[in-house]
C-alpha positions in Angstrom: 7.9 80.0 -43.0 8.9 76.4 -43.7 6.7 73.5 -42.7 8.0 70.0 -43.1 6.5 66.5 -43.1 8.5 63.3 -43.2 8.6 63.5 -47.0 7.9 67.0 -48.1 8.5 70.7 -47.4 6.1 73.6 -47.9 7.5 77.1 -48.2 5.4 80.1 -47.3 6.3 83.8 -47.6 5.5 86.4 -44.9 1.9 86.8 -46.5 1.3 83.1 -46.0 1.4 82.5 -49.7 2.6 79.1 -50.8 5.9 79.5 -52.6 6.6 75.8 -53.4 6.1 72.3 -52.3 9.3 70.2 -52.6 11.6 67.9 -50.6 13.1 69.1 -47.3 16.1 71.4 -47.9 15.0 72.5 -51.3 14.9 76.2 -52.0 12.6 77.4 -54.7 11.1 80.7 -56.0 7.5 81.2 -57.0 6.4 83.1 -60.0 2.9 83.7 -58.6 2.8 83.2 -54.8 -0.7 82.3 -53.6 -2.4 80.7 -50.6 -2.7 76.9 -50.9 -6.1 77.1 -52.5 -8.1 78.9 -55.2 -11.3 80.8 -54.3 -13.7 83.4 -55.8 -17.1 85.1 -55.2 -19.8 86.3 -57.5 -19.2 89.8 -58.9 -15.5 89.5 -58.6 -13.4 89.0 -61.8 -12.5 85.3 -62.2 -9.3 86.0 -64.1 -8.3 85.5 -67.7 -9.5 82.4 -69.5 -11.2 81.4 -66.3 -13.4 78.7 -67.9 -10.3 77.0 -69.3 -7.8 77.3 -66.4 -7.8 78.3 -62.7 -4.2 79.5 -63.0 -5.0 83.2 -63.3 -7.7 83.2 -60.5 -7.4 86.6 -58.9 -9.2 86.7 -55.6 -6.9 84.3 -53.7 -3.9 86.4 -54.5 -5.7 89.4 -53.0 -6.1 87.8 -49.6 -4.1 89.2 -46.7 -2.5 87.2 -43.9 -4.5 87.1 -40.7 -2.2 85.0 -38.6 -1.3 81.3 -38.2 -0.9 78.7 -35.5 1.1 75.5 -35.2 -0.1 72.9 -32.8 1.5 69.5 -33.0 0.9 68.2 -36.5 -1.7 70.9 -37.3 -0.9 74.1 -39.2 -3.7 76.6 -39.5 -3.4 79.5 -41.8 -5.8 82.5 -41.7 -6.5 84.9 -44.6 -8.9 87.9 -44.9 -10.1 89.9 -47.9 -10.4 93.4 -46.4 -12.9 94.7 -49.0 -15.1 91.7 -49.2 -14.7 90.8 -45.5 -14.3 87.2 -46.6 -12.2 85.1 -44.2 -10.6 81.9 -45.3 -8.9 79.3 -43.1 -6.7 76.5 -44.3 -6.0 73.6 -41.9 -3.1 71.4 -42.9 -2.6 68.2 -40.9 0.7 66.3 -41.1 0.1 62.5 -41.4 2.8 60.1 -40.2 3.4 58.7 -43.7 4.5 62.2 -44.9 1.2 63.2 -46.8 -0.9 66.1 -45.8 -4.7 66.4 -45.2 -6.0 69.8 -45.9 -9.4 71.4 -45.2 -10.4 74.9 -46.3 -13.2 76.9 -44.8 -14.6 80.3 -46.0 -16.6 82.6 -43.7 -18.7 85.7 -44.6 -17.7 88.4 -42.1 -19.5 91.2 -44.0 -23.0 92.6 -43.4 -24.4 91.4 -46.7 -24.8 88.0 -48.5 -21.8 86.7 -50.4 -22.0 84.0 -53.1 -19.0 81.7 -53.1 -18.4 80.5 -56.6 -15.1 78.7 -56.1 -13.2 77.2 -53.2 -10.6 74.5 -53.9 -9.6 71.9 -51.4 -5.8 72.1 -52.1 -3.3 73.6 -54.4 0.0 71.8 -55.1 2.3 74.4 -56.9 5.5 74.7 -58.8 5.7 71.2 -60.0 8.5 70.5 -62.5 10.0 74.0 -62.3 13.6 72.6 -62.5 13.0 71.5 -66.1 13.0 73.9 -69.1 9.5 75.1 -69.9 8.3 74.0 -73.3 8.1 70.8 -75.3 10.9 69.1 -73.3 9.3 69.7 -69.9 5.8 68.8 -71.2 7.1 65.4 -72.5 9.0 64.7 -69.3 6.0 65.1 -67.0 3.4 62.2 -66.8 -0.2 62.5 -65.5 -1.8 59.5 -63.9 -5.5 58.9 -63.1 -8.2 56.2 -63.1 -11.2 55.9 -65.3 -14.4 54.3 -63.9 -17.3 52.6 -65.6 -19.9 50.1 -64.3 -18.3 46.7 -64.3 -15.1 48.2 -65.6 -13.9 50.1 -62.5 -10.5 51.5 -61.6 -8.9 51.4 -65.1 -5.5 53.1 -65.0 -4.7 55.8 -67.5 -1.8 58.1 -68.1 -0.3 60.6 -70.6 2.4 63.1 -70.8 1.7 66.7 -70.0 2.2 67.5 -73.7 -0.4 64.9 -74.7 -2.7 66.6 -72.2 -2.2 69.9 -74.1 -0.1 71.5 -71.3 2.7 72.8 -73.4 3.6 76.3 -74.6 2.2 77.4 -77.9 3.2 81.0 -77.9 4.7 83.7 -75.6 1.4 84.0 -73.8 0.0 82.3 -70.7 -1.2 78.8 -71.4 -5.0 79.3 -71.5 -6.0 75.7 -70.8 -5.8 72.9 -68.3 -6.3 69.1 -68.0 -9.5 68.4 -66.0 -11.4 65.4 -64.7 -15.0 66.4 -64.0 -17.6 64.3 -62.0 -21.1 65.7 -61.7 -23.8 64.2 -59.5 -24.1 61.9 -56.6 -22.3 59.1 -58.4 -19.0 60.5 -57.3 -16.8 57.9 -59.0 -19.0 57.0 -62.1 -16.4 58.3 -64.6 -13.2 59.0 -62.7 -11.6 58.4 -59.3 -10.9 61.7 -57.5 -7.2 61.1 -57.8 -4.6 62.9 -60.0 -0.8 62.5 -59.9 1.9 64.2 -61.9 5.3 62.5 -62.2 8.6 63.9 -63.3 10.8 60.8 -63.9 14.0 62.8 -64.5 13.6 64.5 -61.1 12.7 61.2 -59.4 9.6 62.7 -57.9 5.8 62.4 -58.1 3.1 64.8 -56.8 -0.4 63.5 -56.0 -3.7 64.6 -54.6 -7.1 63.0 -53.9 -10.4 64.2 -52.6 -13.0 63.1 -50.0 -15.8 64.1 -52.4 -19.3 65.0 -51.2 -20.8 65.3 -54.6 -19.7 66.9 -57.8 -15.9 67.5 -58.1 -13.1 68.6 -60.4 -9.4 67.6 -60.5 -7.2 70.0 -62.5 -3.6 70.1 -63.7 -2.5 73.4 -65.2 0.5 75.7 -65.8 1.1 78.7 -63.6 3.8 80.2 -65.7 3.0 83.7 -66.9 4.8 83.2 -70.3 7.5 81.4 -72.1 10.8 81.6 -70.2 9.3 83.2 -67.1 9.9 80.2 -64.8 7.3 78.6 -62.5 5.8 75.2 -63.0 2.6 73.1 -63.1 0.0 72.8 -60.5 -2.6 70.3 -59.2 -5.9 71.3 -57.6 -9.1 69.6 -56.5 -12.4 71.3 -56.0 -16.0 70.5 -55.1 -17.1 74.1 -55.4 -16.4 75.4 -58.9 -19.2 77.2 -60.6 -17.5 77.7 -64.0 -17.2 74.0 -64.6 -19.5 72.1 -62.1 -22.2 74.7 -61.7 -21.7 74.6 -57.9 -21.9 77.6 -55.6 -22.9 78.5 -52.1 -24.6 81.7 -50.9 -23.4 82.7 -47.5 -25.4 85.0 -45.2 -23.5 87.2 -42.8 -21.7 85.0 -40.3 -22.2 81.8 -42.3 -19.4 79.6 -43.4 -18.7 76.8 -45.9 -16.1 74.0 -45.6 -14.7 72.4 -48.8 -14.2 68.6 -48.9 -10.9 67.4 -47.4 -8.1 66.7 -49.8 -5.0 64.5 -49.2 -1.9 65.5 -51.1 1.8 64.8 -51.1 5.1 64.3 -52.9 7.5 61.4 -52.8 10.5 59.9 -54.6 9.9 57.5 -57.4 6.8 57.0 -59.6 3.2 56.1 -59.4 3.7 52.9 -57.5 5.5 54.8 -54.8 2.7 57.3 -54.7 0.2 54.5 -54.2 2.3 53.3 -51.2 2.1 56.7 -49.5 -1.6 57.1 -50.3 -2.4 53.6 -48.9 -0.6 54.5 -45.6 -2.3 58.0 -45.6 -5.8 56.4 -45.9 -5.1 54.0 -43.1 -3.8 56.7 -40.8 -6.7 59.0 -41.5 -9.7 56.5 -41.7 -8.6 53.5 -39.6 -10.7 50.4 -40.0 -11.5 47.1 -38.4 -10.9 43.5 -39.6 -13.7 42.2 -41.8 -15.3 38.8 -41.5 -15.3 36.5 -44.5 -18.7 37.1 -45.9 -20.8 35.1 -48.4 -23.3 37.1 -50.4 -26.1 35.4 -52.4 -26.4 37.9 -55.2 -23.5 38.0 -57.6 -23.5 35.0 -60.0 -25.8 33.3 -57.5 -29.5 34.0 -56.7 -29.6 37.4 -58.3 -32.2 38.9 -56.0 -34.5 35.8 -55.9 -33.8 34.3 -52.4 -36.1 31.7 -51.0 -35.8 29.3 -48.1 -35.3 26.4 -50.5 -32.4 28.1 -52.3 -30.8 29.6 -49.2 -30.5 26.6 -46.9 -28.0 24.7 -49.1 -26.0 27.8 -49.7 -25.9 28.5 -45.9 -24.6 24.9 -45.4 -22.0 25.3 -48.1 -20.8 28.7 -46.8 -20.4 27.4 -43.3 -18.6 24.3 -44.5 -16.2 26.5 -46.5 -15.4 28.5 -43.4 -17.4 31.7 -44.0 -18.0 33.9 -41.0 -21.0 35.7 -42.3 -23.9 35.3 -44.8 -25.6 38.2 -46.4 -29.0 37.8 -48.0 -28.9 40.3 -50.8 -31.8 41.9 -52.7 -35.3 40.4 -52.7 -35.8 39.4 -49.0 -38.6 42.0 -48.8 -40.7 41.3 -51.9 -43.7 39.1 -52.7 -42.4 35.8 -54.2 -42.0 36.1 -57.9 -41.9 39.9 -58.0 -38.8 41.8 -59.1 -36.6 42.9 -56.2 -36.6 46.5 -57.3 -40.4 47.2 -57.1 -40.9 48.2 -53.5 -37.6 49.6 -52.3 -38.2 51.8 -49.2 -40.5 49.7 -47.1 -38.1 47.1 -46.0 -40.6 44.7 -44.6 -39.5 41.0 -44.7 -41.4 38.9 -47.3 -44.2 36.9 -45.7 -44.1 34.1 -48.4 -40.5 33.5 -49.4 -39.0 32.0 -46.2 -41.5 29.4 -44.9 -43.4 29.4 -41.7 -40.6 30.9 -39.6 -40.1 33.7 -42.0 -36.9 35.7 -42.5 -36.1 35.4 -38.8 -35.9 31.6 -39.2 -33.3 32.0 -42.0 -31.4 34.6 -39.9 -31.4 32.2 -37.0 -30.2 29.4 -39.2 -27.3 31.5 -40.3 -26.4 32.3 -36.7 -26.8 28.7 -35.7 -24.1 27.9 -38.3 -21.7 30.3 -36.5 -22.1 33.0 -39.1 -23.0 36.7 -38.9 -26.4 37.3 -40.5 -26.7 40.1 -43.0 -29.1 41.7 -45.4 -29.0 44.1 -48.4 -30.5 47.6 -48.2 -30.6 50.6 -50.6 -31.5 53.0 -47.8 -31.5 56.3 -49.7 -34.2 55.3 -52.3 -37.8 54.6 -52.4 -39.8 52.9 -55.2 -43.2 54.2 -56.4 -44.8 50.8 -55.5 -43.7 51.2 -51.8 -46.0 52.3 -49.1 -43.3 54.8 -48.0 -43.8 56.6 -51.3 -47.2 57.9 -50.1 -45.4 60.2 -47.7 -45.4 64.0 -48.5 -42.9 65.5 -50.8 -40.8 66.8 -47.9 -39.7 63.2 -47.5 -38.0 63.3 -50.9 -35.4 65.2 -52.8 -37.0 67.4 -55.4 -35.8 69.3 -58.5 -38.0 72.0 -59.9 -40.5 71.0 -57.3 -40.8 67.5 -58.5 -39.4 64.3 -56.9 -36.0 63.4 -58.2 -36.1 60.0 -60.0 -39.1 57.8 -60.4 -40.3 54.3 -61.0 -38.2 52.0 -58.8 -36.1 54.8 -57.3 -37.0 58.2 -56.0 -34.5 59.7 -53.4 -35.3 60.1 -49.8 -34.4 63.4 -48.3 -31.9 62.5 -45.5 -31.8 66.1 -44.2 -35.4 65.5 -43.0 -35.3 64.1 -39.4 -38.6 62.2 -40.0 -37.0 60.3 -42.9 -33.9 59.5 -40.8 -36.0 58.3 -37.9 -38.1 56.1 -40.3 -35.1 54.5 -41.9 -33.4 53.9 -38.6 -36.5 52.2 -37.3 -36.4 49.8 -40.3 -32.7 49.0 -39.6 -33.6 48.5 -35.9 -36.4 46.1 -36.7 -33.9 44.0 -38.7 -31.3 44.3 -36.0 -33.8 43.0 -33.5 -34.3 40.0 -35.8 -30.6 39.3 -35.6 -29.0 41.2 -38.5 -25.4 42.3 -37.8 -24.3 43.2 -41.3 -25.8 45.5 -43.9 -24.7 45.7 -47.5 -26.0 49.2 -48.4 -26.3 49.8 -52.1 -26.7 52.9 -54.2 -27.9 52.1 -57.7 -28.8 55.4 -59.3 -27.5 59.0 -59.5 -29.4 62.0 -58.2 -27.9 64.3 -60.9 -26.1 67.5 -60.5 -28.5 69.4 -58.2 -31.6 69.3 -56.1 -33.9 71.9 -54.4 -32.3 71.7 -51.0 -31.1 75.0 -49.5 -33.5 77.0 -51.7 -32.3 75.5 -54.9 -28.6 76.3 -54.3 -26.5 73.9 -56.3 -24.5 72.8 -53.2 -27.8 71.1 -52.0 -26.4 67.9 -53.4 -23.4 68.2 -51.1 -25.6 69.1 -48.2 -27.6 66.0 -48.8 -24.6 63.7 -49.0 -23.2 65.0 -45.8 -26.6 64.4 -44.1 -26.7 60.9 -45.5 -23.2 60.1 -44.2 -24.1 61.5 -40.8 -27.1 59.1 -40.8 -24.8 56.1 -41.4 -22.5 57.3 -38.6 -25.5 57.4 -36.3 -26.3 53.8 -37.3 -22.8 52.7 -36.4 -23.0 54.6 -33.1 -26.4 53.2 -32.2 -25.5 49.6 -33.2 -21.7 49.2 -32.6 -21.6 45.6 -33.6 -23.3 46.3 -36.9 -21.0 46.2 -39.9 -21.8 48.4 -42.9 -20.6 47.7 -46.5 -20.8 50.4 -49.2 -21.8 49.6 -52.7 -22.8 51.7 -55.6 -23.6 49.5 -58.5 -20.2 48.2 -57.8 -18.0 51.2 -57.3 -19.9 54.2 -58.6 -19.7 56.0 -55.3 -16.5 54.9 -53.6 -14.6 58.0 -52.8 -13.4 58.4 -49.2 -16.0 61.1 -48.6 -18.3 58.1 -48.6 -16.1 55.1 -47.7 -14.7 56.6 -44.5 -18.3 56.1 -43.0 -18.3 52.4 -44.0 -16.3 49.2 -43.1 -16.0 47.8 -46.6 -16.3 48.8 -50.3 -17.6 46.5 -52.9 -15.2 47.0 -55.8 -17.3 45.9 -58.8 -20.4 44.3 -60.2 -18.3 42.6 -62.8 -19.6 39.0 -63.2 -17.1 37.7 -65.8 -14.2 36.4 -63.6 -11.5 36.9 -66.3 -12.2 40.7 -66.4 -11.7 41.1 -62.6 -7.9 41.1 -62.2 -7.5 44.6 -63.7 -10.3 45.9 -61.5 -8.6 44.4 -58.4 -5.3 46.0 -59.4 -6.8 49.5 -59.8 -9.0 49.1 -56.7 -6.0 48.6 -54.4 -4.5 51.8 -55.7 -7.5 53.6 -54.4 -8.7 51.6 -51.5 -6.6 49.8 -48.8 -6.7 45.9 -49.3 -8.6 45.4 -45.9 -11.4 47.7 -47.1 -11.6 46.5 -50.7 -14.2 43.7 -51.1 -13.2 41.7 -54.1 -15.7 39.2 -55.4 -14.9 35.6 -56.0 -17.6 33.4 -57.4 -16.7 29.8 -58.0 -19.4 28.0 -59.9 -20.9 31.1 -61.3 -24.5 31.3 -62.4 -24.6 34.2 -64.8 -27.2 37.0 -64.9 -28.8 35.9 -68.1 -29.3 32.4 -66.6 -31.0 33.6 -63.4 -34.0 31.5 -62.4 -32.9 28.7 -64.8 -32.2 25.8 -62.4 -31.6 23.4 -65.3 -28.3 25.2 -66.0 -27.1 24.1 -62.6 -27.6 20.4 -63.3 -25.9 20.3 -66.7 -23.0 17.8 -66.7 -20.3 20.4 -67.7 -21.4 22.6 -64.7 -21.1 19.8 -62.1 -17.6 18.8 -63.5 -16.4 22.4 -64.0 -12.6 22.8 -64.5 -11.0 23.8 -61.1 -9.0 26.4 -63.0 -12.0 28.7 -62.9 -12.4 28.2 -59.2 -8.7 28.9 -58.6 -8.7 32.0 -60.8 -11.7 33.4 -59.0 -10.2 32.8 -55.6 -6.7 34.1 -56.4 -8.4 37.4 -57.4 -10.5 37.5 -54.3 -7.5 36.9 -52.0 -5.8 40.1 -53.3 -8.1 42.1 -50.9 -11.0 41.2 -48.6 -12.3 38.0 -50.0 -16.0 38.3 -50.8 -17.5 35.0 -51.7 -20.5 34.2 -53.9 -21.4 31.8 -56.7 -23.4 28.5 -56.5 -20.9 26.9 -54.2 -23.6 24.5 -53.0 -23.1 22.8 -56.5 -19.3 22.7 -56.3 -17.7 19.3 -56.9 -15.3 17.8 -54.3 -12.2 19.3 -55.7 -13.5 22.8 -56.0 -15.2 22.6 -52.6 -11.8 21.8 -51.1 -10.2 24.7 -52.9 -12.8 27.1 -51.6 -12.3 25.9 -48.1 -8.5 26.3 -48.5 -8.9 29.8 -49.8 -11.2 30.8 -47.0 -8.7 29.5 -44.4 -5.9 31.4 -46.1 -7.9 34.7 -46.1 -8.7 34.4 -42.3 -5.0 33.8 -41.5 -4.0 36.7 -43.7 -6.0 39.6 -42.2 -3.2 41.0 -40.2 -0.9 41.0 -43.2 -3.6 42.6 -45.4 -4.1 45.4 -42.9 -0.4 46.5 -43.2 0.5 45.4 -46.8 1.1 47.8 -49.6 0.1 47.0 -53.2 2.8 46.7 -55.9 2.6 46.2 -59.7 5.6 44.3 -61.0 4.1 44.0 -64.5 2.4 47.4 -64.5 -1.4 47.9 -64.6 -3.5 45.7 -66.9 -6.5 46.8 -68.9 -9.5 44.6 -68.7 -10.0 44.7 -72.5 -6.6 43.0 -73.0 -7.3 39.3 -72.6 -3.8 38.2 -73.6 -0.6 37.7 -71.7 0.0 37.9 -68.0 -1.0 40.2 -65.2 0.4 40.4 -61.6 -0.5 42.2 -58.4 1.5 42.0 -55.2 1.1 42.9 -51.6 4.3 43.6 -49.7 4.9 43.9 -46.0 6.3 47.2 -44.5 9.6 45.5 -43.8 9.9 44.2 -47.4 10.5 40.7 -46.2 7.3 39.2 -47.5 5.6 39.6 -50.9 2.3 37.9 -51.7 2.0 37.8 -55.5 -1.0 37.0 -57.7 -0.1 35.9 -61.2 -2.8 35.5 -63.8 -2.4 34.1 -67.3 -5.3 35.6 -69.3 -4.7 34.3 -72.8 -2.3 34.2 -75.7 0.4 31.8 -76.7 3.0 32.6 -74.1 2.8 30.3 -71.1 5.8 31.7 -69.1 6.5 35.1 -67.6 9.5 36.5 -65.8 8.9 39.0 -63.0 11.8 41.0 -61.5 11.4 41.4 -57.7 14.7 43.0 -56.7 13.1 46.5 -56.3 10.5 45.2 -53.9 12.1 42.7 -51.5 14.8 43.5 -49.0 18.1 43.2 -50.9 21.6 42.4 -49.8 22.7 46.1 -50.1 19.6 47.3 -48.2 20.3 44.7 -45.5 23.9 45.9 -45.2 22.6 49.5 -44.8 20.2 48.4 -42.1 22.9 46.3 -40.3 21.0 43.0 -40.7 22.1 39.7 -42.3 21.6 39.5 -46.1 18.3 37.7 -46.9 17.7 34.4 -48.5 14.9 34.6 -51.0 12.4 31.8 -51.1 9.1 31.2 -52.9 6.2 28.9 -52.3 2.7 28.4 -53.4 0.2 30.2 -51.1 -2.9 29.2 -53.0 -3.4 26.5 -54.1 -0.8 24.8 -52.0 -0.5 22.2 -54.7 -1.2 24.1 -57.9 -2.0 21.8 -60.9 0.4 22.3 -63.9 1.9 25.5 -62.5 5.7 25.8 -62.2 7.8 28.6 -60.6 11.4 29.2 -59.7 13.3 32.1 -58.2 16.9 33.0 -59.0 18.6 36.2 -58.1 15.2 38.0 -57.4 14.0 37.0 -60.9 10.8 35.0 -60.6 9.8 32.7 -63.5 6.2 31.4 -63.5 4.7 29.0 -66.0 0.9 28.5 -66.4 0.3 26.1 -69.2 -3.4 27.0 -69.8 -5.1 30.3 -70.5 -7.3 31.7 -67.7 -5.3 30.2 -64.9 -3.7 31.7 -61.9 -1.6 31.1 -58.8 -0.9 33.0 -55.6 2.7 32.9 -54.4 4.5 33.9 -51.3 8.1 35.2 -51.7 10.0 35.8 -48.5 13.4 37.3 -47.7 14.5 35.2 -44.7 
């Protein structure tokens, strides 16, 4: 059987084993035909070197075909292990962009319990099989992934297959693999669940990503039996993998388990082209709605110390700049002068911080200025100082019978209907006060397991799914309420989480000159219209919080507009998320802030369809020299919005080749349209100080005389 999408072709044999994944029309042979997933159960041999590689997993190859159906874009494959009476169903959904969404479900049809120790979400096979196995092939293939850290999110990494150790060392099967492992509820604390394998000489790249629900593993390995046997490399993603993650599920007779959904695909080109397909796939699968321009008072601003006196000037400034919403971040619920982290979980507005009219008076003031009122929550945790902490242990996640966490953060048990009802009542109370936006944070990690489901390690996944169902219920109950996801920046921003929210905060990074590299990587993992990118003109740094004297210093009031421009150029690469002490901005910077806000609001339709491109490649935040660039291009390739940053170093001019992005004369001829005339103009600032740029034959030359300066350009093919 052959099943095609717009970009790729999957070949199956008569046993429904996946032979290969390639381009339409390609014919390939498989060394080890298997279903499009790995699986195993306790008591069954895992296969040789099972802790090092999944390549020789045995149980999946023992599954027998049990029928298939094709209905529109959905292909459903059924398998059955006749001895174990384990049924597995793989559902492959064809997305318009050419990628595939796959969900795998295992069901126990026997009369006794079965412990499922492995069930991968996808298996992309036979990669690179047209090249000679050995050192040559290993050096031709390139792995791509993203490393995450708090305030250093979305950092691009790559290496050859050989550098990853995936090269033949003997005549035996390669007993190792390249793995990214994430354990615990911070699903993206170390890596993004995205792995791609590129073969430049074949002009193709394979990719896969996961909607994680907890711990997960991404693996690239080799499925050749031995040197010279043919075959190729594979990619797989798993949330259930006991050998590496410690995860397993015990299924009683009739019970089933569904693995997290994976997106995978193949396209021509390199990693940039894979990002294009993935961006389209995420939009097609998850949708979204236009986001208002929000001001948030936390980052480089009030740092969790909101009062009426501090908020009123910020509300005025945000409204004057053109903001459409104002979110009061942490601290709206605490006694004046007490740390905002002490009584998380009660969510009762402070009686002293906001004057006689209380928090409602502030929310009414925000609404009176034409802005959507918002507040910060961290709904899944509870501090030991909170009244809610006095509830019984059944309200909380436990491990070894004790509450998980402590001090400021224990974790509510969202599988408990009483807890869900309580938290919903707290949201409803704020909704009735006028709140229409919630920034929901997640500032700690549960760890790799909890006592749910009788201590089974999949309890973490069970809890995550219950938590996401709770947020879905909030959106259904309060349709005009917008939900932002944050996890100390982006420590929980996989699409198993983000698909339940409207916006993702991309970082907690407060030093503006580190943010361009974060924005670049963020857009490779999140569509621009969902990626909240902070801009904080007139920053008030964390170590200065509470020191009002710093805001009155002469060098603060007369701050160089370059810093304001740099901040706003970064923010305009996605969903502009404004903060900083803009109430202290001088006239020039206030005008720039207003200009950027107007540009963002007029660009939302463009953002919702644009694809990120990287004409200078990805930049590492540690490299504070040279130039960086990030572009957003329209689907018809007639409009490119390009952010150019000069970080440091002696070079003040950069040349950027744009011919591969914009509609060219030859492409126009193929499409039967007139050859384009390329033009460039400054999008922001409209009158950039000291910046010079020129475009000749699709080669853009940009000069920024000073370090830590930036400009946003629009290049059009007219």
